[in-house]
C-alpha positions, 0 to 999 in steps of 0.5 A, spaced: 500 500 499 503 506 497 504 512 502 499 517 499 493 512 501 495 510 508 497 517 510 490 520 506 484 521 511 478 520 505 479 516 500 475 515 493 474 507 494 471 505 488 475 509 484 482 506 487 486 501 482 491 500 488 488 495 494 487 498 500 489 495 507 482 492 510 485 495 517 485 502 514 478 503 510 474 498 514 470 491 511 465 495 508 468 500 504 474 494 502 469 490 499 466 496 495 473 496 493 473 489 491 466 489 487 468 494 483 474 492 481 470 485 479 466 490 475 460 490 478 455 495 480 456 499 486 454 506 487 460 511 487 463 511 495 469 515 498 471 513 506 474 517 512 479 511 515 480 508 521 486 512 523 481 519 522 477 515 527 483 514 532 484 521 530 478 523 532 478 520 539 485 522 541 483 530 539 477 529 544 471 527 539 473 532 535 472 532 527 478 537 525 476 542 519 482 539 514 479 533 515 472 536 514 475 539 507 477 533 505 470 529 507 467 535 502 472 534 496 469 526 496 462 530 496 465 534 490 467 527 487 460 523 488 457 529 485 461 528 478 461 521 478 453 521 478 451 528 475 447 530 482 448 536 487 448 535 494 443 539 498 439 543 492 436 540 485 434 540 480 437 533 481 439 533 488 444 528 491 443 524 497 448 520 500 449 514 505 453 515 511 456 508 514 460 505 519 465 499 517 469 496 522 476 492 520 473 486 524 465 485 522 460 486 528 454 486 524 449 491 527 453 494 533 455 501 529 450 505 526 448 507 519 444 514 517 441 514 510 438 519 505 442 525 508 442 530 503 434 531 504 430 537 506 425 541 505 428 544 498 431 538 496 425 534 497 421 539 493 426 537 488 426 529 488 418 529 488 419 533 482 425 529 478 421 522 480 414 525 479 413 521 486 411 526 491 409 520 496 416 517 495 421 524 496 416 525 503 418 518 506 425 519 504 425 525 508 421 521 514 426 516 514 432 521 514 429 525 520 427 519 524 434 515 523 438 522 524 433 524 531 435 517 534 442 517 532 445 524 532 439 528 536 439 522 541 432 522 541 429 516 546 422 516 543 420 510 537 421 516 531 420 509 525 413 509 526 410 516 526 407 518 519 411 524 517 417 529 517 412 534 521 411 528 527 418 526 527 420 534 528 415 535 533 417 528 537 425 530 536 423 537 539 419 535 545 424 529 547 430 534 547 429 540 544 433 539 538 431 541 531 433 538 525 439 541 522 437 545 516 444 545 512 445 538 510 453 540 511 452 540 518 448 534 518 453 530 514 459 533 519 454 531 525 453 524 521 460 522 521 462 524 528 456 520 531 458 514 526 465 515 529 461 515 536 457 508 535 464 504 535 465 506 543 457 504 544 455 500 550 453 495 545 459 496 541 463 494 547 460 488 549 460 485 543 467 486 541 468 483 549 465 477 548 468 475 541 475 478 543 475 483 538 480 489 539 477 496 539 480 498 532 475 504 531 471 504 525 472 507 518 466 511 515 464 510 508 459 516 504 456 513 499 451 515 493 443 513 495 440 508 491 432 508 493 429 500 494 423 505 496 422 508 490 417 504 486 414 497 485 421 496 481 424 497 487 427 494 493 432 491 497 435 484 500 440 480 503 443 474 500 447 469 503 451 465 497 451 459 502 446 457 507 448 460 514 444 455 518 446 448 514 452 451 510 449 448 504 451 451 497 445 454 495 442 461 496 439 464 502 436 470 503 430 475 503 428 481 499 423 487 500 419 490 496 419 498 495 423 498 502 431 501 504 436 496 508 434 498 514 427 495 514 430 488 513 436 489 518 431 492 524 426 486 524 420 491 524 418 487 518 418 480 515 421 480 508 419 476 502 424 469 500 428 470 495 424 466 491 419 472 491 425 476 486 426 469 482 419 469 480 417 477 479 424 480 476 428 474 474 433 477 470 435 481 476 435 474 480 439 471 475 444 478 475 444 477 483 446 469 483 451 470 478 455 476 482 454 472 488 458 465 485 463 471 482 464 474 490 464 467 492 469 465 489 473 470 489 472 471 497 474 463 498 468 463 503 461 464 504 459 471 503 453 475 506 451 480 500 446 486 501 443 490 495 439 494 492 434 494 486 432 502 483 427 502 478 429 495 476 437 496 477 441 491 481 446 496 485 450 491 490 452 495 497 456 490 501 460 482 501 463 480 507 464 473 509 457 471 512 456 469 519 454 463 520 452 458 525 457 452 528 453 448 524 455 452 517 461 453 519 463 445 519 460 444 513 462 450 509 470 448 511 469 441 509 465 443 503 470 448 500 476 443 501 472 438 497 471 443 492 479 445 492 477 452 494 482 452 501 486 446 504 485 442 510 490 447 515 485 452 512 479 449 514 481 447 521 483 455 522 476 456 520 472 453 525 473 454 532 474 449 538 467 452 541 464 451 535 465 444 535 463 444 544 456 447 541 455 443 536 456 437 540 451 440 546 445 436 546 439 437 542 431 436 543 430 429 544 425 428 538 421 423 542 420 426 548 417 432 544 413 428 539 405 429 539 407 435 543 403 442 540 408 448 540 407 454 544 410 459 538 412 457 531 416 461 527 423 461 523 429 458 524 435 463 524 439 460 528 439 452 530 440 450 537 436 448 543 435 451 550 431 451 556 429 457 561 425 463 563 422 467 558 424 474 560 421 480 556 427 486 557 435 485 555 436 488 562 432 482 566 436 477 560 442 480 562 440 480 570 438 472 569 443 468 564 441 462 561 434 466 560 430 466 553 429 473 550 423 474 547 421 481 544 417 484 538 424 485 534 431 486 537 435 492 536 443 493 537 440 496 544 439 489 546 445 485 544 448 485 552 441 481 553 442 477 547 449 475 549 447 472 556 440 469 553 440 462 552 436 463 546 432 469 542 425 469 540 421 475 537 415 476 534 417 480 527 423 479 522 425 474 517 432 470 517 436 476 515 433 481 521 437 483 526 435 478 531 437 472 526 445 476 524 447 477 531 445 470 534 448 467 528 455 470 529 453 469 537 452 461 536 445 462 540 439 458 538 434 463 535 427 463 532 424 469 529 417 471 526 413 467 531 407 473 530 403 478 534 402 475 542 408 471 543 411 476 548 405 475 552 404 468 551 411 465 553 414 471 558 415 468 565 414 461 563 419 455 563 420 454 555 423 450 550 427 452 545 427 448 539 430 453 533 432 447 529 425 446 528 423 453 529 419 451 535 418 453 542 414 448 547 411 449 554 416 447 560 422 443 559 424 437 554 429 433 555 436 433 550 439 428 546 447 428 546 451 428 539 457 425 537 462 426 532 462 419 529 454 421 527 457 427 522 461 426 516 464 433 516 465 433 524 469 426 522 473 429 516 475 435 521 478 431 526 482 426 521 485 433 519 486 437 526 490 430 528 494 431 523 495 438 523 495 438 531 502 440 536 498 434 541 496 427 541 489 426 544 488 419 547 481 417 550 484 413 556 491 412 560 495 414 566 497 421 565 503 425 568 499 430 571 491 430 573 488 437 574 481 434 577 485 431 583 491 438 583 484 442 584 482 438 589 488 437 593 489 445 593 483 447 593 485 453 587 480 455 581 486 454 576 491 448 576 498 450 576 501 446 571 508 444 572 513 445 567 515 439 564 510 436 564 509 430 557 501 428 559 495 431 562 489 430 564 482 433 567 476 437 565 481 443 565 484 441 559 477 440 555 478 448 555 481 453 551 485 456 556 488 448 559 490 447 552 494 453 552 497 452 559 499 444 557 502 447 551 506 452 554 508 447 559 511 442 554 505 437 554 504 433 548 499 428 550 492 430 553 488 424 555 481 426 553 474 423 550 473 429 546 479 430 541 476 435 536 475 441 540 482 440 544 485 439 537 483 445 534 484 450 540 491 447 539 492 448 532 490 456 533 494 457 539 500 454 535 498 459 529 498 465 534 505 464 537 508 461 531 
């Protein structure tokens, strides 16, 4: 990467020839660069770098004038690329202001759409499109997002009928007014997206996933409008099923919608097959792009797209968040397709994911004949039993409970981390609840319908997220073994060859962690240096595997070899 790119505060990402560093421009902007270089249709964009974000916090949350001057240069570039003008007609330029961390954190940081809409540009957009209802909808959407994310309004603004109602609610809640100047709104929006990288939800997600705080880049991109007309819409496509890992397109499409509608879970989109039926030429173009991105990325992709007036635009492509089941299936399949080698497959599946897969699933015989309290869509498979609670705060106070909501938002993440399962009334398989639950490997059922919260809260329930059902009371589980799963068996075979330790099911060991803990009363055993073989429950954990390797052990006695091998491979890679 050239010095000029590395030192720039703002980069014209869709015009760059040289590949930028993902750590500098964030995953979202990097994917825009990759898609534009592949010849795919991407709205023009520029990016404010993660280095600028770090300097913003170093300055006490101040965006310097010289940086904002570069941002305005970026706006001028978008005007030239689109033939539109920011803040005025007759063809107004509206932009999205999107977060984009170097490590994917879906739903954890803020995005503001439709920035640049004002009373003047609403009139111009109405005249240009001939659709005053569309222009009014764009204005209302912007004011609702800006009022909540920048204005700090705590009221629910999204369901208010028009811009006047949103402005009145914002004024009543905080005394704030919507800025009449779109340039001032842009400056405030960039700062708000930077600030969201240190929000409670972002910090909780990073802590849970072990992600360092690298801040966020901010991508500013020319808007395309999925809410324009009946030939427009927005959607999400996974190149491989993120629940099962099967090689099949998986996703949803919302006619006359914008991306936030799908992610929020406030509405339930249509299956992707709807697009294939009603606009087959667009569906075919989308699938062709998805196949290209899957091959180039050498991994399953999560693709965001918008259709405006029967034209497809790609907005992002990133490695898909997936369940533990899908992670194993995809890794094994990619080895079979000669896309990756066994070492890469073992690096892509974590020990914790395998432990999750080996947990009990619902006993089908025990559930046979029982009528569920709720049915929905499986968004993240699994099995859990607990007391149903209605808020993220209750879930955090009662770890292992079942969080039941109308829909989830980024403000619920701390509760989702603590919950044993998540159930929602609304939303589909690409909603916030679905995407975050898959990232956390938490069982999740979405779209159960109105009244689900009232029906479940306060009860002990069993969530069979694989079957998309919720039962009254506790239903027993059934254990899973590696021998029952060809993909796990293949992964074990590769891991045995790559692992720095040998795992045996039986035998004596020089050091027994269970006995050491009984004798010492300590919480963590002290593994003696130079020991060659170890046993005990402690060595079933990642920390125990690291301690064994640090002590020089080369044999671990355990009946559960695969998580140990994967933890050992990961630790050796991290320390080599």
